[in-house]
N, CA, C and O atoms as a Maestro MAE file, in Angstrom:
{
 s_m_m2io_version
 :::
 2.0.0
}

f_m_ct {
 s_m_title
 :::
 protein
 m_atom[328] {
  # First column is atom index #
  i_m_mmod_type
  r_m_x_coord
  r_m_y_coord
  r_m_z_coord
  i_m_residue_number
  s_m_chain_name
  s_m_pdb_residue_name
  s_m_pdb_atom_name
  i_m_atomic_number
  :::
  1 25 5.440 9.298 -0.477 1 A "MET " " N  " 7
  2 3 4.842 8.051 -0.044 1 A "MET " " CA " 6
  3 2 3.392 8.020 -0.537 1 A "MET " " C  " 6
  4 15 2.650 8.979 -0.326 1 A "MET " " O  " 8
  5 25 2.991 6.951 -1.176 2 A "PRO " " N  " 7
  6 3 1.593 6.838 -1.617 2 A "PRO " " CA " 6
  7 2 0.660 6.740 -0.417 2 A "PRO " " C  " 6
  8 15 1.055 6.320 0.670 2 A "PRO " " O  " 8
  9 25 -0.555 7.129 -0.636 3 A "VAL " " N  " 7
  10 3 -1.570 7.016 0.410 3 A "VAL " " CA " 6
  11 2 -2.511 5.878 0.046 3 A "VAL " " C  " 6
  12 15 -2.848 5.698 -1.124 3 A "VAL " " O  " 8
  13 25 -2.935 5.109 1.044 4 A "ILE " " N  " 7
  14 3 -3.925 4.055 0.844 4 A "ILE " " CA " 6
  15 2 -5.205 4.542 1.515 4 A "ILE " " C  " 6
  16 15 -5.234 4.791 2.720 4 A "ILE " " O  " 8
  17 25 -6.248 4.672 0.723 5 A "LEU " " N  " 7
  18 3 -7.522 5.154 1.248 5 A "LEU " " CA " 6
  19 2 -8.547 4.032 1.253 5 A "LEU " " C  " 6
  20 15 -8.565 3.204 0.342 5 A "LEU " " O  " 8
  21 25 -9.406 3.998 2.275 6 A "PRO " " N  " 7
  22 3 -10.492 3.020 2.264 6 A "PRO " " CA " 6
  23 2 -11.515 3.424 1.200 6 A "PRO " " C  " 6
  24 15 -11.628 4.607 0.879 6 A "PRO " " O  " 8
  25 25 -12.253 2.472 0.653 7 A "PRO " " N  " 7
  26 3 -13.228 2.783 -0.392 7 A "PRO " " CA " 6
  27 2 -14.199 3.912 -0.028 7 A "PRO " " C  " 6
  28 15 -14.632 4.655 -0.909 7 A "PRO " " O  " 8
  29 25 -14.541 4.047 1.239 8 A "ALA " " N  " 7
  30 3 -15.476 5.099 1.648 8 A "ALA " " CA " 6
  31 2 -14.926 6.506 1.400 8 A "ALA " " C  " 6
  32 15 -15.701 7.460 1.323 8 A "ALA " " O  " 8
  33 25 -13.606 6.653 1.273 9 A "ALA " " N  " 7
  34 3 -12.997 7.968 1.072 9 A "ALA " " CA " 6
  35 2 -12.675 8.268 -0.393 9 A "ALA " " C  " 6
  36 15 -12.254 9.381 -0.708 9 A "ALA " " O  " 8
  37 25 -12.861 7.316 -1.279 10 A "TRP " " N  " 7
  38 3 -12.471 7.499 -2.675 10 A "TRP " " CA " 6
  39 2 -13.148 8.690 -3.336 10 A "TRP " " C  " 6
  40 15 -12.482 9.495 -3.987 10 A "TRP " " O  " 8
  41 25 -14.461 8.815 -3.178 11 A "ARG " " N  " 7
  42 3 -15.209 9.896 -3.845 11 A "ARG " " CA " 6
  43 2 -14.720 11.262 -3.373 11 A "ARG " " C  " 6
  44 15 -14.564 12.174 -4.186 11 A "ARG " " O  " 8
  45 25 -14.479 11.415 -2.090 12 A "ALA " " N  " 7
  46 3 -13.981 12.693 -1.566 12 A "ALA " " CA " 6
  47 2 -12.595 12.984 -2.135 12 A "ALA " " C  " 6
  48 15 -12.326 14.103 -2.574 12 A "ALA " " O  " 8
  49 25 -11.718 11.986 -2.130 13 A "TRP " " N  " 7
  50 3 -10.345 12.172 -2.598 13 A "TRP " " CA " 6
  51 2 -10.304 12.545 -4.078 13 A "TRP " " C  " 6
  52 15 -9.453 13.328 -4.501 13 A "TRP " " O  " 8
  53 25 -11.214 11.990 -4.853 14 A "LEU " " N  " 7
  54 3 -11.243 12.240 -6.296 14 A "LEU " " CA " 6
  55 2 -12.017 13.511 -6.667 14 A "LEU " " C  " 6
  56 15 -12.212 13.800 -7.848 14 A "LEU " " O  " 8
  57 25 -12.454 14.264 -5.659 15 A "GLY " " N  " 7
  58 3 -13.103 15.543 -5.921 15 A "GLY " " CA " 6
  59 2 -14.566 15.451 -6.271 15 A "GLY " " C  " 6
  60 15 -15.139 16.426 -6.759 15 A "GLY " " O  " 8
  61 25 -15.191 14.315 -6.039 16 A "GLU " " N  " 7
  62 3 -16.594 14.133 -6.386 16 A "GLU " " CA " 6
  63 2 -17.545 14.659 -5.314 16 A "GLU " " C  " 6
  64 15 -18.755 14.696 -5.537 16 A "GLU " " O  " 8
  65 25 -17.029 15.065 -4.163 17 A "GLU " " N  " 7
  66 3 -17.887 15.523 -3.073 17 A "GLU " " CA " 6
  67 2 -17.584 16.954 -2.642 17 A "GLU " " C  " 6
  68 15 -18.157 17.429 -1.661 17 A "GLU " " O  " 8
  69 25 -16.707 17.645 -3.345 18 A "GLY " " N  " 7
  70 3 -16.430 19.048 -3.038 18 A "GLY " " CA " 6
  71 2 -15.753 19.305 -1.704 18 A "GLY " " C  " 6
  72 15 -15.968 20.356 -1.100 18 A "GLY " " O  " 8
  73 25 -14.956 18.385 -1.239 19 A "GLU " " N  " 7
  74 3 -14.245 18.565 0.032 19 A "GLU " " CA " 6
  75 2 -13.148 19.616 -0.113 19 A "GLU " " C  " 6
  76 15 -12.547 19.757 -1.178 19 A "GLU " " O  " 8
  77 25 -12.897 20.347 0.960 20 A "GLY " " N  " 7
  78 3 -11.834 21.340 0.974 20 A "GLY " " CA " 6
  79 2 -10.515 20.731 1.396 20 A "GLY " " C  " 6
  80 15 -10.456 19.557 1.763 20 A "GLY " " O  " 8
  81 25 -9.451 21.528 1.345 21 A "PRO " " N  " 7
  82 3 -8.113 21.023 1.701 21 A "PRO " " CA " 6
  83 2 -8.039 20.426 3.103 21 A "PRO " " C  " 6
  84 15 -7.380 19.405 3.297 21 A "PRO " " O  " 8
  85 25 -8.695 21.035 4.079 22 A "ASP " " N  " 7
  86 3 -8.623 20.511 5.447 22 A "ASP " " CA " 6
  87 2 -9.265 19.130 5.551 22 A "ASP " " C  " 6
  88 15 -8.751 18.253 6.246 22 A "ASP " " O  " 8
  89 25 -10.392 18.938 4.859 23 A "GLU " " N  " 7
  90 3 -11.063 17.631 4.890 23 A "GLU " " CA " 6
  91 2 -10.219 16.572 4.174 23 A "GLU " " C  " 6
  92 15 -10.167 15.417 4.595 23 A "GLU " " O  " 8
  93 25 -9.562 16.983 3.092 24 A "LEU " " N  " 7
  94 3 -8.710 16.036 2.374 24 A "LEU " " CA " 6
  95 2 -7.469 15.673 3.173 24 A "LEU " " C  " 6
  96 15 -7.058 14.513 3.185 24 A "LEU " " O  " 8
  97 25 -6.877 16.637 3.832 25 A "LEU " " N  " 7
  98 3 -5.707 16.338 4.679 25 A "LEU " " CA " 6
  99 2 -6.069 15.385 5.813 25 A "LEU " " C  " 6
  100 15 -5.245 14.573 6.234 25 A "LEU " " O  " 8
  101 25 -7.293 15.483 6.303 26 A "ALA " " N  " 7
  102 3 -7.734 14.601 7.385 26 A "ALA " " CA " 6
  103 2 -7.809 13.137 6.932 26 A "ALA " " C  " 6
  104 15 -7.818 12.233 7.768 26 A "ALA " " O  " 8
  105 25 -7.862 12.899 5.620 27 A "LEU " " N  " 7
  106 3 -7.905 11.531 5.100 27 A "LEU " " CA " 6
  107 2 -6.523 10.874 5.093 27 A "LEU " " C  " 6
  108 15 -6.422 9.656 4.946 27 A "LEU " " O  " 8
  109 25 -5.479 11.652 5.247 28 A "LEU " " N  " 7
  110 3 -4.109 11.135 5.162 28 A "LEU " " CA " 6
  111 2 -3.667 10.529 6.486 28 A "LEU " " C  " 6
  112 15 -2.829 11.082 7.198 28 A "LEU " " O  " 8
  113 25 -4.243 9.400 6.789 29 A "LEU " " N  " 7
  114 3 -3.944 8.668 8.015 29 A "LEU " " CA " 6
  115 2 -3.242 7.364 7.658 29 A "LEU " " C  " 6
  116 15 -3.436 6.838 6.562 29 A "LEU " " O  " 8
  117 25 -2.433 6.840 8.564 30 A "PRO " " N  " 7
  118 3 -1.817 5.535 8.289 30 A "PRO " " CA " 6
  119 2 -2.885 4.468 8.092 30 A "PRO " " C  " 6
  120 15 -3.831 4.375 8.873 30 A "PRO " " O  " 8
  121 25 -2.729 3.667 7.046 31 A "TYR " " N  " 7
  122 3 -3.660 2.571 6.788 31 A "TYR " " CA " 6
  123 2 -3.356 1.452 7.780 31 A "TYR " " C  " 6
  124 15 -2.186 1.161 8.028 31 A "TYR " " O  " 8
  125 25 -4.375 0.822 8.351 32 A "PRO " " N  " 7
  126 3 -4.138 -0.220 9.352 32 A "PRO " " CA " 6
  127 2 -3.300 -1.374 8.798 32 A "PRO " " C  " 6
  128 15 -3.660 -1.992 7.796 32 A "PRO " " O  " 8
  129 25 -2.193 -1.650 9.456 33 A "ALA " " N  " 7
  130 3 -1.281 -2.702 9.004 33 A "ALA " " CA " 6
  131 2 -1.973 -4.055 8.924 33 A "ALA " " C  " 6
  132 15 -1.632 -4.866 8.063 33 A "ALA " " O  " 8
  133 25 -2.937 -4.314 9.799 34 A "GLU " " N  " 7
  134 3 -3.607 -5.620 9.785 34 A "GLU " " CA " 6
  135 2 -4.477 -5.812 8.543 34 A "GLU " " C  " 6
  136 15 -4.891 -6.935 8.256 34 A "GLU " " O  " 8
  137 25 -4.761 -4.749 7.805 35 A "LEU " " N  " 7
  138 3 -5.535 -4.856 6.572 35 A "LEU " " CA " 6
  139 2 -4.652 -4.980 5.333 35 A "LEU " " C  " 6
  140 15 -5.159 -5.209 4.236 35 A "LEU " " O  " 8
  141 25 -3.334 -4.830 5.495 36 A "MET " " N  " 7
  142 3 -2.407 -4.924 4.370 36 A "MET " " CA " 6
  143 2 -1.931 -6.354 4.186 36 A "MET " " C  " 6
  144 15 -1.868 -7.130 5.139 36 A "MET " " O  " 8
  145 25 -1.600 -6.688 2.961 37 A "ARG " " N  " 7
  146 3 -1.029 -7.989 2.637 37 A "ARG " " CA " 6
  147 2 0.172 -7.779 1.727 37 A "ARG " " C  " 6
  148 15 0.154 -6.899 0.866 37 A "ARG " " O  " 8
  149 25 1.199 -8.567 1.911 38 A "ALA " " N  " 7
  150 3 2.379 -8.532 1.048 38 A "ALA " " CA " 6
  151 2 2.594 -9.940 0.516 38 A "ALA " " C  " 6
  152 15 2.397 -10.919 1.236 38 A "ALA " " O  " 8
  153 25 2.993 -10.039 -0.730 39 A "TYR " " N  " 7
  154 3 3.209 -11.332 -1.362 39 A "TYR " " CA " 6
  155 2 4.599 -11.389 -1.968 39 A "TYR " " C  " 6
  156 15 5.083 -10.404 -2.525 39 A "TYR " " O  " 8
  157 25 5.235 -12.539 -1.860 40 A "ALA " " N  " 7
  158 3 6.527 -12.739 -2.505 40 A "ALA " " CA " 6
  159 2 6.296 -12.839 -4.007 40 A "ALA " " C  " 6
  160 15 5.421 -13.577 -4.460 40 A "ALA " " O  " 8
  161 25 7.079 -12.098 -4.770 41 A "VAL " " N  " 7
  162 3 6.974 -12.134 -6.234 41 A "VAL " " CA " 6
  163 2 8.354 -12.361 -6.823 41 A "VAL " " C  " 6
  164 15 9.365 -12.190 -6.142 41 A "VAL " " O  " 8
  165 25 8.392 -12.745 -8.085 42 A "GLY " " N  " 7
  166 3 9.652 -13.002 -8.760 42 A "GLY " " CA " 6
  167 2 10.371 -11.716 -9.139 42 A "GLY " " C  " 6
  168 15 9.792 -10.631 -9.097 42 A "GLY " " O  " 8
  169 25 11.642 -11.852 -9.509 43 A "GLN " " N  " 7
  170 3 12.457 -10.699 -9.876 43 A "GLN " " CA " 6
  171 2 11.958 -10.017 -11.143 43 A "GLN " " C  " 6
  172 15 12.262 -8.844 -11.358 43 A "GLN " " O  " 8
  173 25 11.208 -10.707 -11.981 44 A "ARG " " N  " 7
  174 3 10.696 -10.122 -13.207 44 A "ARG " " CA " 6
  175 2 9.780 -8.930 -12.925 44 A "ARG " " C  " 6
  176 15 9.615 -8.063 -13.784 44 A "ARG " " O  " 8
  177 25 9.192 -8.878 -11.753 45 A "VAL " " N  " 7
  178 3 8.285 -7.773 -11.403 45 A "VAL " " CA " 6
  179 2 9.033 -6.445 -11.412 45 A "VAL " " C  " 6
  180 15 8.440 -5.417 -11.737 45 A "VAL " " O  " 8
  181 25 10.293 -6.437 -11.070 46 A "GLY " " N  " 7
  182 3 11.066 -5.210 -10.975 46 A "GLY " " CA " 6
  183 2 11.546 -4.653 -12.312 46 A "GLY " " C  " 6
  184 15 12.209 -3.616 -12.334 46 A "GLY " " O  " 8
  185 25 11.233 -5.305 -13.413 47 A "ASN " " N  " 7
  186 3 11.687 -4.843 -14.718 47 A "ASN " " CA " 6
  187 2 10.490 -4.340 -15.519 47 A "ASN " " C  " 6
  188 15 9.574 -5.111 -15.807 47 A "ASN " " O  " 8
  189 25 10.486 -3.059 -15.881 48 A "VAL " " N  " 7
  190 3 9.343 -2.465 -16.583 48 A "VAL " " CA " 6
  191 2 9.137 -3.055 -17.974 48 A "VAL " " C  " 6
  192 15 8.077 -2.858 -18.568 48 A "VAL " " O  " 8
  193 25 10.119 -3.768 -18.505 49 A "LYS " " N  " 7
  194 3 9.956 -4.408 -19.815 49 A "LYS " " CA " 6
  195 2 8.986 -5.586 -19.745 49 A "LYS " " C  " 6
  196 15 8.431 -5.995 -20.764 49 A "LYS " " O  " 8
  197 25 8.782 -6.126 -18.555 50 A "ASN " " N  " 7
  198 3 7.892 -7.277 -18.387 50 A "ASN " " CA " 6
  199 2 6.472 -6.794 -18.118 50 A "ASN " " C  " 6
  200 15 6.255 -5.924 -17.275 50 A "ASN " " O  " 8
  201 25 5.512 -7.359 -18.836 51 A "ASN " " N  " 7
  202 3 4.116 -6.971 -18.669 51 A "ASN " " CA " 6
  203 2 3.245 -8.133 -19.132 51 A "ASN " " C  " 6
  204 15 2.724 -8.122 -20.248 51 A "ASN " " O  " 8
  205 25 3.093 -9.121 -18.278 52 A "ASP " " N  " 7
  206 3 2.278 -10.277 -18.631 52 A "ASP " " CA " 6
  207 2 1.616 -10.836 -17.373 52 A "ASP " " C  " 6
  208 15 2.039 -10.522 -16.261 52 A "ASP " " O  " 8
  209 25 0.571 -11.669 -17.540 53 A "PRO " " N  " 7
  210 3 -0.174 -12.196 -16.388 53 A "PRO " " CA " 6
  211 2 0.676 -12.992 -15.399 53 A "PRO " " C  " 6
  212 15 0.316 -13.090 -14.226 53 A "PRO " " O  " 8
  213 25 1.792 -13.561 -15.847 54 A "ALA " " N  " 7
  214 3 2.637 -14.345 -14.937 54 A "ALA " " CA " 6
  215 2 3.202 -13.493 -13.806 54 A "ALA " " C  " 6
  216 15 3.585 -14.033 -12.769 54 A "ALA " " O  " 8
  217 25 3.261 -12.180 -13.981 55 A "LEU " " N  " 7
  218 3 3.781 -11.293 -12.932 55 A "LEU " " CA " 6
  219 2 2.889 -11.281 -11.694 55 A "LEU " " C  " 6
  220 15 3.335 -10.908 -10.610 55 A "LEU " " O  " 8
  221 25 1.641 -11.687 -11.854 56 A "LEU " " N  " 7
  222 3 0.706 -11.688 -10.728 56 A "LEU " " CA " 6
  223 2 0.818 -12.935 -9.862 56 A "LEU " " C  " 6
  224 15 0.191 -13.006 -8.805 56 A "LEU " " O  " 8
  225 25 1.596 -13.907 -10.286 57 A "GLN " " N  " 7
  226 3 1.753 -15.136 -9.521 57 A "GLN " " CA " 6
  227 2 2.787 -14.939 -8.417 57 A "GLN " " C  " 6
  228 15 3.796 -14.260 -8.607 57 A "GLN " " O  " 8
  229 25 2.521 -15.543 -7.264 58 A "THR " " N  " 7
  230 3 3.491 -15.476 -6.178 58 A "THR " " CA " 6
  231 2 4.651 -16.409 -6.489 58 A "THR " " C  " 6
  232 15 4.511 -17.350 -7.271 58 A "THR " " O  " 8
  233 25 5.788 -16.145 -5.876 59 A "SER " " N  " 7
  234 3 6.964 -16.974 -6.109 59 A "SER " " CA " 6
  235 2 7.351 -17.682 -4.821 59 A "SER " " C  " 6
  236 15 6.797 -17.411 -3.756 59 A "SER " " O  " 8
  237 25 8.291 -18.574 -4.931 60 A "GLY " " N  " 7
  238 3 8.794 -19.276 -3.752 60 A "GLY " " CA " 6
  239 2 7.709 -20.082 -3.076 60 A "GLY " " C  " 6
  240 15 6.948 -20.791 -3.732 60 A "GLY " " O  " 8
  241 25 7.640 -19.970 -1.755 61 A "ALA " " N  " 7
  242 3 6.652 -20.713 -0.985 61 A "ALA " " CA " 6
  243 2 5.248 -20.188 -1.229 61 A "ALA " " C  " 6
  244 15 4.268 -20.882 -0.955 61 A "ALA " " O  " 8
  245 25 5.144 -18.964 -1.743 62 A "GLY " " N  " 7
  246 3 3.831 -18.385 -2.004 62 A "GLY " " CA " 6
  247 2 3.123 -17.978 -0.728 62 A "GLY " " C  " 6
  248 15 3.670 -18.099 0.369 62 A "GLY " " O  " 8
  249 25 1.922 -17.504 -0.881 63 A "GLY " " N  " 7
  250 3 1.140 -17.119 0.268 63 A "GLY " " CA " 6
  251 2 1.467 -15.728 0.759 63 A "GLY " " C  " 6
  252 15 2.276 -15.013 0.168 63 A "GLY " " O  " 8
  253 25 0.832 -15.364 1.832 64 A "VAL " " N  " 7
  254 3 0.963 -14.032 2.400 64 A "VAL " " CA " 6
  255 2 2.220 -13.942 3.252 64 A "VAL " " C  " 6
  256 15 2.525 -14.852 4.023 64 A "VAL " " O  " 8
  257 25 2.937 -12.850 3.108 65 A "ILE " " N  " 7
  258 3 4.096 -12.575 3.957 65 A "ILE " " CA " 6
  259 2 3.621 -11.682 5.091 65 A "ILE " " C  " 6
  260 15 2.960 -10.674 4.841 65 A "ILE " " O  " 8
  261 25 3.934 -12.019 6.300 66 A "ARG " " N  " 7
  262 3 3.564 -11.159 7.426 66 A "ARG " " CA " 6
  263 2 4.488 -9.959 7.429 66 A "ARG " " C  " 6
  264 15 5.701 -10.101 7.275 66 A "ARG " " O  " 8
  265 25 3.925 -8.793 7.601 67 A "CYS " " N  " 7
  266 3 4.691 -7.559 7.504 67 A "CYS " " CA " 6
  267 2 4.268 -6.642 8.640 67 A "CYS " " C  " 6
  268 15 3.076 -6.495 8.911 67 A "CYS " " O  " 8
  269 25 5.224 -6.033 9.296 68 A "SER " " N  " 7
  270 3 4.884 -5.058 10.326 68 A "SER " " CA " 6
  271 2 5.452 -3.702 9.919 68 A "SER " " C  " 6
  272 15 6.551 -3.617 9.372 68 A "SER " " O  " 8
  273 25 4.702 -2.660 10.189 69 A "VAL " " N  " 7
  274 3 5.121 -1.296 9.874 69 A "VAL " " CA " 6
  275 2 5.130 -0.515 11.168 69 A "VAL " " C  " 6
  276 15 4.164 -0.555 11.930 69 A "VAL " " O  " 8
  277 25 6.216 0.196 11.419 70 A "SER " " N  " 7
  278 3 6.289 0.999 12.636 70 A "SER " " CA " 6
  279 2 6.921 2.339 12.318 70 A "SER " " C  " 6
  280 15 7.544 2.509 11.271 70 A "SER " " O  " 8
  281 25 6.759 3.278 13.214 71 A "ARG " " N  " 7
  282 3 7.349 4.604 13.064 71 A "ARG " " CA " 6
  283 2 8.576 4.704 13.949 71 A "ARG " " C  " 6
  284 15 8.570 4.270 15.102 71 A "ARG " " O  " 8
  285 25 9.627 5.283 13.390 72 A "THR " " N  " 7
  286 3 10.827 5.512 14.181 72 A "THR " " CA " 6
  287 2 10.697 6.863 14.871 72 A "THR " " C  " 6
  288 15 9.721 7.584 14.663 72 A "THR " " O  " 8
  289 25 11.671 7.195 15.681 73 A "ALA " " N  " 7
  290 3 11.622 8.463 16.417 73 A "ALA " " CA " 6
  291 2 11.540 9.662 15.488 73 A "ALA " " C  " 6
  292 15 10.939 10.675 15.847 73 A "ALA " " O  " 8
  293 25 12.133 9.572 14.299 74 A "ASP " " N  " 7
  294 3 12.071 10.706 13.374 74 A "ASP " " CA " 6
  295 2 10.891 10.592 12.412 74 A "ASP " " C  " 6
  296 15 10.842 11.309 11.413 74 A "ASP " " O  " 8
  297 25 9.944 9.704 12.698 75 A "GLN " " N  " 7
  298 3 8.686 9.544 11.982 75 A "GLN " " CA " 6
  299 2 8.825 8.962 10.571 75 A "GLN " " C  " 6
  300 15 7.927 9.132 9.746 75 A "GLN " " O  " 8
  301 25 9.928 8.284 10.285 76 A "HIS " " N  " 7
  302 3 10.036 7.558 9.029 76 A "HIS " " CA " 6
  303 2 9.468 6.163 9.229 76 A "HIS " " C  " 6
  304 15 9.642 5.559 10.288 76 A "HIS " " O  " 8
  305 25 8.795 5.656 8.215 77 A "SER " " N  " 7
  306 3 8.253 4.312 8.306 77 A "SER " " CA " 6
  307 2 9.366 3.293 8.156 77 A "SER " " C  " 6
  308 15 10.285 3.465 7.355 77 A "SER " " O  " 8
  309 25 9.268 2.231 8.939 78 A "THR " " N  " 7
  310 3 10.168 1.113 8.763 78 A "THR " " CA " 6
  311 2 9.307 -0.122 8.573 78 A "THR " " C  " 6
  312 15 8.239 -0.237 9.174 78 A "THR " " O  " 8
  313 25 9.766 -1.040 7.744 79 A "ARG " " N  " 7
  314 3 9.012 -2.248 7.470 79 A "ARG " " CA " 6
  315 2 9.904 -3.444 7.761 79 A "ARG " " C  " 6
  316 15 11.093 -3.439 7.444 79 A "ARG " " O  " 8
  317 25 9.334 -4.441 8.350 80 A "SER " " N  " 7
  318 3 10.084 -5.678 8.521 80 A "SER " " CA " 6
  319 2 9.212 -6.824 8.033 80 A "SER " " C  " 6
  320 15 8.045 -6.947 8.406 80 A "SER " " O  " 8
  321 25 9.802 -7.651 7.198 81 A "LEU " " N  " 7
  322 3 9.092 -8.823 6.700 81 A "LEU " " CA " 6
  323 2 9.416 -9.985 7.600 81 A "LEU " " C  " 6
  324 15 10.567 -10.176 7.993 81 A "LEU " " O  " 8
  325 25 8.403 -10.765 7.931 82 A "MET " " N  " 7
  326 3 8.601 -11.906 8.821 82 A "MET " " CA " 6
  327 2 8.349 -13.177 8.072 82 A "MET " " C  " 6
  328 15 8.461 -14.262 8.642 82 A "MET " " O  " 8
  :::
 }
 m_bond[327] {
  # First column is bond index #
  i_m_from
  i_m_to
  i_m_order
  :::
  1 1 2 1
  2 2 3 1
  3 3 4 2
  4 3 5 1
  5 5 6 1
  6 6 7 1
  7 7 8 2
  8 7 9 1
  9 9 10 1
  10 10 11 1
  11 11 12 2
  12 11 13 1
  13 13 14 1
  14 14 15 1
  15 15 16 2
  16 15 17 1
  17 17 18 1
  18 18 19 1
  19 19 20 2
  20 19 21 1
  21 21 22 1
  22 22 23 1
  23 23 24 2
  24 23 25 1
  25 25 26 1
  26 26 27 1
  27 27 28 2
  28 27 29 1
  29 29 30 1
  30 30 31 1
  31 31 32 2
  32 31 33 1
  33 33 34 1
  34 34 35 1
  35 35 36 2
  36 35 37 1
  37 37 38 1
  38 38 39 1
  39 39 40 2
  40 39 41 1
  41 41 42 1
  42 42 43 1
  43 43 44 2
  44 43 45 1
  45 45 46 1
  46 46 47 1
  47 47 48 2
  48 47 49 1
  49 49 50 1
  50 50 51 1
  51 51 52 2
  52 51 53 1
  53 53 54 1
  54 54 55 1
  55 55 56 2
  56 55 57 1
  57 57 58 1
  58 58 59 1
  59 59 60 2
  60 59 61 1
  61 61 62 1
  62 62 63 1
  63 63 64 2
  64 63 65 1
  65 65 66 1
  66 66 67 1
  67 67 68 2
  68 67 69 1
  69 69 70 1
  70 70 71 1
  71 71 72 2
  72 71 73 1
  73 73 74 1
  74 74 75 1
  75 75 76 2
  76 75 77 1
  77 77 78 1
  78 78 79 1
  79 79 80 2
  80 79 81 1
  81 81 82 1
  82 82 83 1
  83 83 84 2
  84 83 85 1
  85 85 86 1
  86 86 87 1
  87 87 88 2
  88 87 89 1
  89 89 90 1
  90 90 91 1
  91 91 92 2
  92 91 93 1
  93 93 94 1
  94 94 95 1
  95 95 96 2
  96 95 97 1
  97 97 98 1
  98 98 99 1
  99 99 100 2
  100 99 101 1
  101 101 102 1
  102 102 103 1
  103 103 104 2
  104 103 105 1
  105 105 106 1
  106 106 107 1
  107 107 108 2
  108 107 109 1
  109 109 110 1
  110 110 111 1
  111 111 112 2
  112 111 113 1
  113 113 114 1
  114 114 115 1
  115 115 116 2
  116 115 117 1
  117 117 118 1
  118 118 119 1
  119 119 120 2
  120 119 121 1
  121 121 122 1
  122 122 123 1
  123 123 124 2
  124 123 125 1
  125 125 126 1
  126 126 127 1
  127 127 128 2
  128 127 129 1
  129 129 130 1
  130 130 131 1
  131 131 132 2
  132 131 133 1
  133 133 134 1
  134 134 135 1
  135 135 136 2
  136 135 137 1
  137 137 138 1
  138 138 139 1
  139 139 140 2
  140 139 141 1
  141 141 142 1
  142 142 143 1
  143 143 144 2
  144 143 145 1
  145 145 146 1
  146 146 147 1
  147 147 148 2
  148 147 149 1
  149 149 150 1
  150 150 151 1
  151 151 152 2
  152 151 153 1
  153 153 154 1
  154 154 155 1
  155 155 156 2
  156 155 157 1
  157 157 158 1
  158 158 159 1
  159 159 160 2
  160 159 161 1
  161 161 162 1
  162 162 163 1
  163 163 164 2
  164 163 165 1
  165 165 166 1
  166 166 167 1
  167 167 168 2
  168 167 169 1
  169 169 170 1
  170 170 171 1
  171 171 172 2
  172 171 173 1
  173 173 174 1
  174 174 175 1
  175 175 176 2
  176 175 177 1
  177 177 178 1
  178 178 179 1
  179 179 180 2
  180 179 181 1
  181 181 182 1
  182 182 183 1
  183 183 184 2
  184 183 185 1
  185 185 186 1
  186 186 187 1
  187 187 188 2
  188 187 189 1
  189 189 190 1
  190 190 191 1
  191 191 192 2
  192 191 193 1
  193 193 194 1
  194 194 195 1
  195 195 196 2
  196 195 197 1
  197 197 198 1
  198 198 199 1
  199 199 200 2
  200 199 201 1
  201 201 202 1
  202 202 203 1
  203 203 204 2
  204 203 205 1
  205 205 206 1
  206 206 207 1
  207 207 208 2
  208 207 209 1
  209 209 210 1
  210 210 211 1
  211 211 212 2
  212 211 213 1
  213 213 214 1
  214 214 215 1
  215 215 216 2
  216 215 217 1
  217 217 218 1
  218 218 219 1
  219 219 220 2
  220 219 221 1
  221 221 222 1
  222 222 223 1
  223 223 224 2
  224 223 225 1
  225 225 226 1
  226 226 227 1
  227 227 228 2
  228 227 229 1
  229 229 230 1
  230 230 231 1
  231 231 232 2
  232 231 233 1
  233 233 234 1
  234 234 235 1
  235 235 236 2
  236 235 237 1
  237 237 238 1
  238 238 239 1
  239 239 240 2
  240 239 241 1
  241 241 242 1
  242 242 243 1
  243 243 244 2
  244 243 245 1
  245 245 246 1
  246 246 247 1
  247 247 248 2
  248 247 249 1
  249 249 250 1
  250 250 251 1
  251 251 252 2
  252 251 253 1
  253 253 254 1
  254 254 255 1
  255 255 256 2
  256 255 257 1
  257 257 258 1
  258 258 259 1
  259 259 260 2
  260 259 261 1
  261 261 262 1
  262 262 263 1
  263 263 264 2
  264 263 265 1
  265 265 266 1
  266 266 267 1
  267 267 268 2
  268 267 269 1
  269 269 270 1
  270 270 271 1
  271 271 272 2
  272 271 273 1
  273 273 274 1
  274 274 275 1
  275 275 276 2
  276 275 277 1
  277 277 278 1
  278 278 279 1
  279 279 280 2
  280 279 281 1
  281 281 282 1
  282 282 283 1
  283 283 284 2
  284 283 285 1
  285 285 286 1
  286 286 287 1
  287 287 288 2
  288 287 289 1
  289 289 290 1
  290 290 291 1
  291 291 292 2
  292 291 293 1
  293 293 294 1
  294 294 295 1
  295 295 296 2
  296 295 297 1
  297 297 298 1
  298 298 299 1
  299 299 300 2
  300 299 301 1
  301 301 302 1
  302 302 303 1
  303 303 304 2
  304 303 305 1
  305 305 306 1
  306 306 307 1
  307 307 308 2
  308 307 309 1
  309 309 310 1
  310 310 311 1
  311 311 312 2
  312 311 313 1
  313 313 314 1
  314 314 315 1
  315 315 316 2
  316 315 317 1
  317 317 318 1
  318 318 319 1
  319 319 320 2
  320 319 321 1
  321 321 322 1
  322 322 323 1
  323 323 324 2
  324 323 325 1
  325 325 326 1
  326 326 327 1
  327 327 328 2
  :::
 }
}
């Protein structure tokens, strides 16, 4: 699973501040769901052969999709789009 870091942690994560393993592990926290945004995109996004500016446009109704992320009992992330 990729990690999302706030800009304040970038330098430490990239090794520019000499942080040790314990300090770096402490950065691996869930990113606040209220700061995330999801957008509807076209099916062309899923094909690596496509690489053009049109891929950045939203599809359908457009706009932000509300998304909630929660942890299940076995600590796997689940996502539901609303």
